Structures are given as C-alpha cells and as structure tokens.
C-alpha positions in Angstrom: -95.3 -70.9 140.7 -92.6 -74.3 140.9 -92.2 -73.8 137.1 -91.7 -69.7 138.1 -89.2 -70.5 140.6 -87.1 -72.6 138.6 -87.0 -70.3 135.7 -86.0 -67.5 138.3 -83.0 -70.1 139.4 -82.2 -70.7 136.1 -81.5 -67.2 134.9 -79.7 -66.7 138.2 -77.4 -69.6 137.1 -77.1 -68.4 133.4 -75.8 -65.1 135.3 -73.2 -66.5 137.4 -72.4 -68.9 134.9 -71.5 -65.7 132.6 -69.5 -63.6 135.2 -67.3 -66.4 136.2 -66.5 -66.8 132.3 -66.0 -62.7 132.1 -63.7 -63.0 135.4 -62.0 -65.3 134.1 -61.3 -63.5 130.4 -59.9 -60.4 132.4 -57.8 -62.2 134.6 -56.3 -64.2 132.0 -55.6 -60.3 129.9 -54.3 -58.9 133.3 -51.8 -62.1 134.0 -50.4 -61.9 130.0 -50.3 -57.8 130.2 -48.9 -57.4 134.2 -45.8 -58.3 132.6 -45.5 -55.2 130.4 -47.0 -52.7 133.5 -44.1 -50.9 133.4 -43.9 -50.4 129.5 -47.5 -50.0 129.1 -47.3 -47.1 131.7 -44.1 -45.4 129.9 -46.5 -45.3 126.7 -49.7 -43.7 128.8 -47.2 -41.0 130.4 -45.1 -40.6 127.0 -47.3 -37.3 125.7 -46.6 -35.4 129.0 -42.6 -36.9 128.7 -42.5 -35.6 125.6 -43.1 -32.0 126.8 -41.1 -31.4 129.6 -38.2 -29.4 130.1 -34.8 -30.9 129.7 -34.2 -32.6 132.9 -37.2 -32.6 134.2 -39.1 -36.1 134.9 -42.0 -37.6 136.8 -42.1 -38.1 140.4 -43.2 -40.7 143.1 -44.4 -39.2 146.3 -45.4 -42.4 148.0 -43.0 -45.6 148.7 -45.7 -48.2 147.1 -46.5 -46.1 143.8 -44.1 -47.1 141.6 -45.5 -50.5 141.9 -49.1 -49.8 142.4 -49.6 -47.3 139.7 -48.5 -49.6 136.6 -50.7 -52.3 138.1 -53.6 -49.8 138.3 -53.3 -48.9 134.9 -52.8 -52.6 133.6 -56.0 -53.7 135.4 -57.8 -51.0 133.4 -56.6 -51.9 130.2 -57.1 -55.3 130.3 -60.6 -54.1 131.0 -60.6 -52.2 127.8 -59.2 -55.4 126.4 -62.0 -57.9 127.2 -64.6 -55.0 127.3 -65.7 -56.5 123.6 -66.0 -59.9 125.4 -68.0 -58.5 128.5 -70.3 -56.5 125.9 -70.6 -59.8 124.2 -71.7 -61.8 128.0 -74.2 -59.2 128.3 -75.5 -59.6 125.1 -76.0 -63.3 125.0 -78.0 -63.3 128.2 -80.5 -60.5 127.2 -81.0 -61.4 123.4 -83.3 -64.8 124.0 -85.8 -61.8 125.3 -85.6 -59.5 122.9 -87.9 -59.4 119.9 -86.1 -60.0 116.1 -86.7 -56.4 115.3 -85.0 -55.3 118.7 -82.0 -57.6 118.3 -81.5 -56.2 114.5 -81.3 -52.7 116.3 -79.5 -53.4 120.0 -76.7 -55.7 118.6 -75.1 -52.6 116.0 -76.0 -50.3 118.6 -73.6 -52.0 121.2 -70.9 -52.1 118.4 -70.7 -49.0 117.7 -71.0 -47.8 121.3 -68.0 -49.7 122.1 -65.6 -48.6 118.7 -66.6 -45.2 119.4 -65.4 -45.4 123.0 -62.2 -46.4 121.8 -62.1 -43.4 119.1 -62.9 -41.1 121.9 -59.8 -42.4 124.0 -57.3 -42.7 120.8 -58.4 -39.3 120.0 -57.7 -37.9 123.3 -54.1 -39.8 123.7 -53.2 -38.9 120.0 -54.6 -35.4 119.5 -56.1 -33.8 122.8 -53.0 -34.7 125.0 -49.9 -33.2 123.4 -51.6 -29.8 122.9 -52.8 -29.8 126.3 -49.8 -30.7 128.1 -47.8 -28.9 126.0 -50.0 -25.9 127.2 -49.9 -27.2 131.0 -45.7 -27.1 130.9 -45.7 -23.6 129.0 -47.6 -21.6 131.1 -45.6 -22.8 134.6 -44.5 -19.9 136.4 -41.1 -19.1 136.5 -39.6 -20.7 139.1 -41.7 -23.6 139.2 -40.4 -27.1 138.0 -42.8 -29.1 136.5 -42.3 -32.7 137.7 -46.0 -34.5 138.1 -47.0 -37.5 140.3 -47.4 -40.6 138.6 -50.2 -41.3 140.9 -51.7 -38.1 140.3 -50.9 -38.2 136.4 -52.7 -42.0 136.0 -56.0 -40.6 137.5 -56.4 -37.4 135.7 -55.5 -38.6 132.4 -58.0 -41.9 132.8 -60.5 -39.7 133.6 -59.9 -37.6 130.6 -60.1 -40.8 128.5 -63.1 -41.6 130.1 -64.6 -38.4 129.3 -63.8 -38.3 125.9 -64.6 -41.9 125.6 -68.1 -41.1 126.9 -68.7 -37.9 124.8 -67.9 -40.1 121.7 -71.5 -41.7 122.3 -73.2 -38.6 120.9 -74.8 -40.3 117.5 -75.7 -43.7 119.7 -77.6 -41.1 122.2 -79.4 -39.7 119.6 -80.2 -42.9 117.8 -81.7 -44.2 120.6 -83.3 -41.0 121.3 -85.0 -41.1 118.2 -85.4 -44.7 118.1 -87.7 -44.8 120.8 -89.7 -41.8 120.1 -88.5 -39.3 122.4 -87.4 -36.5 119.7 -87.5 -37.2 116.0 -84.5 -36.2 113.4 -86.5 -33.2 112.2 -86.8 -31.9 115.3 -83.0 -32.2 116.2 -81.7 -30.8 113.2 -83.8 -27.8 113.8 -81.6 -27.1 117.4 -78.4 -27.2 115.3 -77.2 -24.2 117.1 -78.0 -25.2 120.5 -76.0 -28.5 119.8 -73.3 -26.3 118.4 -73.0 -23.9 122.2 -73.4 -27.6 123.6 -70.7 -29.4 122.2 -68.0 -25.6 122.4 -69.3 -25.9 126.3 -68.2 -29.6 126.5 -65.1 -28.2 124.6 -64.6 -25.5 127.2 -65.0 -28.0 130.5 -63.1 -31.1 129.3 -59.9 -29.2 127.5 -57.5 -26.6 129.0 -58.4 -22.9 128.3 -57.0 -22.6 125.1 -58.7 -21.9 121.7 -56.6 -24.8 119.7 -57.3 -28.1 122.3 -60.9 -26.5 122.4 -61.5 -26.8 118.9 -60.0 -30.2 118.8 -62.6 -31.8 121.0 -65.9 -29.2 119.9 -65.5 -29.7 116.2 -65.9 -34.0 116.1 -68.5 -33.7 119.0 -70.6 -31.5 116.6 -69.7 -33.9 113.5 -70.7 -36.9 115.6 -73.9 -35.5 116.3 -74.6 -34.8 112.7 -73.8 -38.6 112.6 -76.4 -39.5 114.8 -79.1 -37.6 112.8 -78.3 -39.6 109.7 -78.4 -42.5 111.8 -81.7 -41.8 113.4 -83.1 -40.9 109.6 -82.0 -44.3 108.6 -83.4 -46.8 111.4 -85.5 -44.8 113.3 -89.1 -46.0 112.8 -92.9 -44.3 113.7 -94.1 -45.9 116.9 -97.0 -47.7 114.9 -94.9 -49.6 112.5 -92.5 -51.0 115.5 -96.0 -51.8 117.1 -96.6 -54.0 114.0 -93.0 -55.6 113.9 -93.4 -56.3 117.9 -96.7 -58.1 117.1 -95.3 -60.3 114.2 -92.2 -61.2 116.2 -94.9 -62.4 118.9 
C-alpha cells in the first residue's frame, strides 16, 4: 500500500514538474512575441485588408479592443510556437508506460498530427482566406460599407484556423482507426464514394457558398483520406501480430 501511494505521489510530482516547464516556455514565448503583437495582427488581417474597397478599413467598436485583441492573438501564436514542446512533455510523461511497438507508432503519430495541424492553418491563410474574403467583400449589398470589427475578425479567423487544422487530421484518424482494428484500409477503400461526398460536405460547411473555395478544401481533404489509407496499409498489422509484439515487449 505504501509503495502504491509513493508511486502515485511520484506521478503527480512528475506531472506538476512538466506542467511548470510547459508554462514557463509558453510564458517566455509570449514575452518575446508581445513586442510584435500589432505586427502579428496586421499580418493576420492582411488577407482581408488587401481586398477591402479603397478607403475602407477595420474598426474597433470598444475602448480596450485595440490592445486586448492583438494580445489575444499573441497568446494564441505563443501556444502554436510552443506546441511541439508541449507535446514533447506529454510524450515524455506517457512514454515509460508504453510498449516498444506502441512507441514506434505513437511518436510518429504525434509528429505527423502536429505537422498536419500547421499545414492546415497555412493552407487556410494563404489559399482559402484570400478567396473567401474577396467573395465576402464583393457580395456586400450596394450602400453597405465593409468595415469589420477587429475583435470579431480575430474570433472568426481563429475559428477557421482551428477548423482547418482539425480537418487536416484525416490521415491520422484513418491510421488510428486501422491500427486499433475498428476498420481496415480495404474496407475504407470500398467507401471512397462516401468519402468524396463527406469531403465536399465539410468544404461547404467551412467555406463560403462558392464552388472555388469549396473545392480548395474538399480536394485536399479527399487526398488526405487517400494518404491515410496508404499509411494504414503500411503500418497497420493484424491484431494477433500486435498481441505477439506486446507479449514480447513484456
């Protein structure tokens, strides 16, 4: 009983230590980026500012938003910058409890997931946002001046960035489903037609109602599904093989 309690205390102490390290790194990143807060917001707003009609600009409808909005963005970017280190802390905590064959799969899974999240956000910013904001500004009714509030714009863009980052996790999701035995690459391959419909459905939900921006998201989503099938064929193994590997590691 005493040994069990001591082990629990050790685990809690380890969690506390890693959380403190993660918060320190996040705080340092925020401290460095705080000086560039206004420049970071200008960069984020550029896809909209570049398509606004001449003479139009963004506005701040509340007194504190010119300060708090760039601050909120800086905290978000600080989290993105330190995300690999935060994931490393999680990995370092759980890795000792994993079997060798599990480590060989989970570590690449974490790295790939993080990379796809970044790629999804970059895809949204550089390819989707210019098309989307151009569509929004050009379809404004006559007599309506497009002057978006900076706080509302930030909330909208951050939501879109998270949505695209999450959408680009499709290969990871397919790989995990195949790995744990819920489905197989062969079974998913037979459902390609459904995946095409699903990809375009997600594209319609996350993008404006124009065919170009919908296609810009739907086609990459389907290609990511095919990538997940390839990964599933390469790395998934029958359950019996996994059990043998686990018994050998034990």
